[in-house]
Structure formats: structure tokens, C-alpha cells
C-alpha positions as CSV (number, residue, x, y, z in Angstrom):
1,X,162.5,127.6,8.0
2,X,163.7,129.6,11.0
3,X,161.5,132.6,11.8
4,X,163.2,136.0,11.7
5,X,164.2,137.4,15.1
6,X,162.0,140.1,16.4
7,X,163.7,143.5,16.7
8,X,165.3,144.2,20.1
9,X,163.8,147.0,22.1
10,X,165.8,150.2,22.4
11,X,167.3,151.0,25.8
12,X,164.6,153.7,26.3
13,X,162.0,155.8,24.6
14,X,162.2,159.5,25.2
15,X,158.9,161.5,24.8
16,X,158.3,165.1,24.1
17,X,155.2,166.4,25.9
18,X,153.4,169.4,24.4
19,X,152.1,168.5,20.9
20,X,153.4,164.9,21.1
21,X,151.9,163.3,24.2
22,X,149.3,166.0,24.8
23,X,147.6,168.6,22.6
24,X,148.3,171.6,24.8
25,X,149.6,173.9,22.1
26,X,146.2,175.6,21.7
27,X,146.2,176.2,25.5
28,X,149.6,177.9,25.2
29,X,148.3,180.0,22.4
30,X,145.3,181.2,24.4
31,X,147.6,182.1,27.3
32,X,150.0,184.0,25.0
33,X,147.1,185.9,23.3
34,X,145.7,186.9,26.7
35,X,149.1,188.0,28.1
36,X,150.1,190.1,25.0
37,X,146.6,191.6,24.9
38,X,146.8,192.6,28.6
39,X,149.6,194.9,27.6
40,X,147.7,196.4,24.6
41,X,149.4,194.2,21.9
42,X,148.1,191.8,19.4
43,X,149.1,188.1,19.1
44,X,148.0,186.0,16.1
45,X,148.0,182.2,15.4
46,X,151.1,182.7,13.2
47,X,152.8,184.4,16.2
48,X,152.0,181.4,18.3
49,X,153.6,179.1,15.8
50,X,156.9,180.9,16.3
51,X,157.0,179.5,19.9
52,X,156.1,175.9,19.2
53,X,158.7,173.7,20.8
54,X,160.8,176.6,22.1
55,X,162.1,176.8,25.7
56,X,159.9,179.0,27.8
57,X,162.6,181.5,28.6
58,X,163.3,181.9,24.9
59,X,159.6,182.4,24.3
60,X,159.6,185.0,27.1
61,X,162.1,187.1,25.2
62,X,159.9,187.1,22.1
63,X,156.9,188.1,24.2
64,X,158.9,190.9,25.7
65,X,159.6,192.2,22.2
66,X,155.9,192.3,21.6
67,X,155.3,194.6,24.5
68,X,154.9,192.3,27.5
69,X,156.5,194.4,30.3
70,X,157.4,191.6,32.7
71,X,160.7,189.9,33.5
72,X,161.3,186.5,31.9
73,X,160.6,184.5,35.1
74,X,157.3,186.4,35.5
75,X,156.3,185.6,32.0
76,X,157.1,181.9,32.3
77,X,155.2,181.6,35.6
78,X,152.2,183.5,34.3
79,X,151.9,181.4,31.2
80,X,152.4,178.2,33.1
81,X,149.7,179.1,35.7
82,X,147.3,180.0,32.9
83,X,147.9,176.7,31.0
84,X,147.6,174.7,34.2
85,X,144.2,176.4,34.9
86,X,143.0,175.5,31.4
87,X,144.1,171.9,31.9
88,X,142.0,171.8,35.1
89,X,139.0,173.5,33.5
90,X,139.0,171.7,30.1
91,X,140.9,168.5,30.8
92,X,144.1,167.0,29.4
93,X,143.8,166.7,25.6
94,X,145.8,163.5,24.7
95,X,147.3,163.1,21.2
96,X,145.8,160.2,19.2
97,X,147.5,156.9,20.1
98,X,150.0,158.5,22.4
99,X,148.9,157.0,25.7
100,X,148.2,153.7,24.1
101,X,151.7,153.5,22.7
102,X,153.2,154.7,26.0
103,X,151.4,152.0,27.9
104,X,152.4,149.3,25.4
105,X,156.0,150.3,25.8
106,X,155.8,150.2,29.6
107,X,154.0,146.8,29.5
108,X,156.9,145.5,27.4
109,X,159.4,146.7,30.1
110,X,160.8,149.6,28.1
111,X,162.2,152.5,30.1
112,X,160.9,155.9,29.3
113,X,161.6,159.6,29.9
114,X,159.5,162.7,29.5
115,X,161.6,165.5,27.9
116,X,159.7,168.8,27.9
117,X,160.4,172.5,27.8
118,X,157.5,173.1,30.2
119,X,158.4,173.5,33.8
120,X,158.4,170.5,36.1
121,X,155.2,171.4,38.0
122,X,153.2,171.3,34.7
123,X,154.9,168.1,33.6
124,X,154.0,166.5,36.9
125,X,150.4,167.7,36.5
126,X,150.1,165.9,33.1
127,X,151.8,162.8,34.4
128,X,149.4,162.6,37.3
129,X,146.6,162.1,34.8
130,X,148.2,158.9,33.3
131,X,146.6,155.8,35.0
132,X,149.9,153.8,35.0
133,X,153.5,154.2,35.9
134,X,154.5,156.2,32.8
135,X,158.0,157.6,33.1
136,X,161.2,156.7,34.8
137,X,162.5,160.2,34.7
138,X,161.4,163.7,33.8
139,X,163.6,166.4,32.2
140,X,161.9,169.8,32.3
141,X,162.6,173.2,30.9
142,X,163.5,174.7,34.2
143,X,166.2,172.0,34.8
144,X,168.4,172.6,31.7
145,X,170.8,175.5,30.8
146,X,170.3,175.1,27.1
147,X,166.7,174.3,25.9
148,X,165.6,172.7,22.7
149,X,166.8,173.0,19.9
150,X,170.1,172.3,21.8
151,X,170.6,168.6,22.4
152,X,171.2,169.1,26.1
153,X,167.6,168.0,27.2
154,X,167.8,164.7,25.5
155,X,171.4,164.1,26.5
156,X,170.4,164.8,30.1
157,X,167.5,162.3,29.9
158,X,169.9,159.6,28.6
159,X,172.4,160.4,31.4
160,X,169.7,160.1,34.1
161,X,168.8,156.7,32.6
162,X,172.5,155.8,32.5
163,X,172.5,155.0,28.7
164,X,174.0,156.6,25.6
165,X,171.6,158.8,23.5
166,X,172.1,156.6,20.4
167,X,170.6,153.7,22.4
168,X,167.3,155.5,22.8
169,X,164.4,156.5,20.5
170,X,163.0,160.0,20.8
171,X,159.5,161.0,19.7
172,X,158.9,164.7,18.8
173,X,156.4,166.9,17.0
174,X,158.2,170.2,16.4
175,X,161.1,171.4,14.3
176,X,162.9,172.6,17.4
177,X,162.3,169.3,19.3
178,X,163.3,167.3,16.2
179,X,166.6,169.2,16.0
180,X,167.3,168.6,19.7
181,X,166.6,164.9,19.5
182,X,168.6,164.3,16.3
183,X,171.6,166.3,17.4
184,X,171.7,164.4,20.7
185,X,172.3,161.2,18.7
186,X,168.9,159.5,19.5
187,X,167.0,157.6,16.9
188,X,164.2,160.1,16.2
189,X,160.6,159.7,15.2
190,X,158.8,162.9,14.1
191,X,155.0,163.0,14.4
192,X,154.0,166.4,12.9
193,X,151.1,168.2,14.6
194,X,150.7,172.0,14.3
195,X,153.8,172.6,12.1
196,X,154.9,170.4,9.2
197,X,158.1,168.4,9.5
198,X,160.5,167.8,6.6
199,X,161.5,164.5,5.1
200,X,165.0,163.6,6.0
201,X,167.4,160.7,6.3
202,X,168.2,161.9,9.8
203,X,164.8,160.9,11.2
204,X,161.7,158.8,10.6
205,X,158.3,160.5,10.0
206,X,155.0,159.0,11.1
207,X,151.8,160.9,10.3
208,X,150.2,159.8,13.7
209,X,150.8,157.6,16.7
210,X,147.4,156.1,16.4
211,X,147.6,152.4,15.8
212,X,151.3,152.3,16.5
213,X,152.7,149.7,18.8
214,X,155.9,149.0,20.7
215,X,157.0,146.7,17.8
216,X,156.8,149.6,15.4
217,X,159.2,151.6,17.6
218,X,161.5,148.6,17.9
219,X,161.5,148.2,14.1
220,X,162.6,151.9,13.7
221,X,165.4,151.5,16.2
222,X,166.6,148.3,14.5
223,X,166.5,149.9,11.1
224,X,168.5,152.8,12.2
225,X,171.1,150.6,14.0
226,X,171.6,148.6,10.8
227,X,172.8,151.7,8.9
228,X,175.0,153.2,11.6
């Protein structure tokens, strides 16, 4: 009997960063709490959940509405500086299984992109802590006109890789990011972290990346291709 053919790899795997590759959301919440507090306001955990996955300039508008008397660029740079300081002081908190899956994909020759709404300098700081050549391209929040949940970031990553979005698999942890990836046309895997993600025929849900391999990603891409 002939053995079944192994699933073909996708043209690329597109990774979200905050909450998917690294567990930096608590650092962002610390920074937001400190910034709002410095202007005499209060900022709760539930407030922080409102910003999970949002573009930083969208987040800045919400922080302004809570009394932060700074221009949007100033807010973005202040928050980024604070989170980068926390990364230096406390280290990079990797999400379970993320680096291992990323390395497995790279060893299998799969092209990858980092698609983050953080600014490029922070993305490069995170990438510098990965002990192998992790990404072919980076798309950051300061390089797109329309941030997540708009599909532009994922479409830009596909364009830089010279592929069509539907040829790629995207991995996301937030509602905003999931919408961006799905609407771009990418095969999308949701891995919920701080906020729950809904069941849907439009994406695949994994409870964690721990124990997942490149073959698992290939299988999701093949299954989605079979029903297109």
C-alpha cells in the first residue's frame, strides 16, 4: 500500500508578536497604568484588555480619552520606551512552544514574517534575542497606514515575501489580529492568550503552541486548501 503524501508546506508562516511569540502584554499593561497614573487617572486590567492587539496609535487615542495629555506620537514612544526597559530588566517572556515551533519551521526551510503592531525598534529588540535566523521580513506598526484589524499588515507581509496571502499561514492571539489575518485571506491559526477567541469556520483554534510542530502547521494549511 502506498503511504499517503505528507502535507506540502505553506509558502510562508506569518507570526504576530505580542501575545503570540512573546508574553509582553503584561509589560504593556504596566506601562499603560503608569502613564495614565502620571496624569492623575486610573487604569485597570479590564482597560488594558481593550488595547490588546490594537495599533499603537489607536491605543494612543484611547489613552488620550482617559486624560493622558500628550500627542499620539509622544504616547507611542513613551509606552515603547517603557516596555523596552522592562524587557531589558525582566527579560523576554516567550510564549510556550513558540520559539520551538518557529525554529522547526525554519529548519524545514519555511519562510517567515513577523507582523506586529509594535514599532520596528521593539520588534528588532525581540528578534535579537532569538538564537537563530528567525524571520525573512518584519512588518511593524509604524510602517502601515491601517493597523490591525485591517488586513493591510498581513497583505504587506505577503507582498514583501512575493506571495499571495492565501498561500500563507498566520498565527495570532487576539480578536483584532485574528480579524486582520482572516480578512487578508491567510489561513489563520488562533492561539488565545489574554482574551478568549471564538470558534469559527474561518480559522483554526489551538489552545497552545506547546508541542506543536511544522507538520501540524502544514496539516492546517492542507486542510484549508482542500475546502477552498
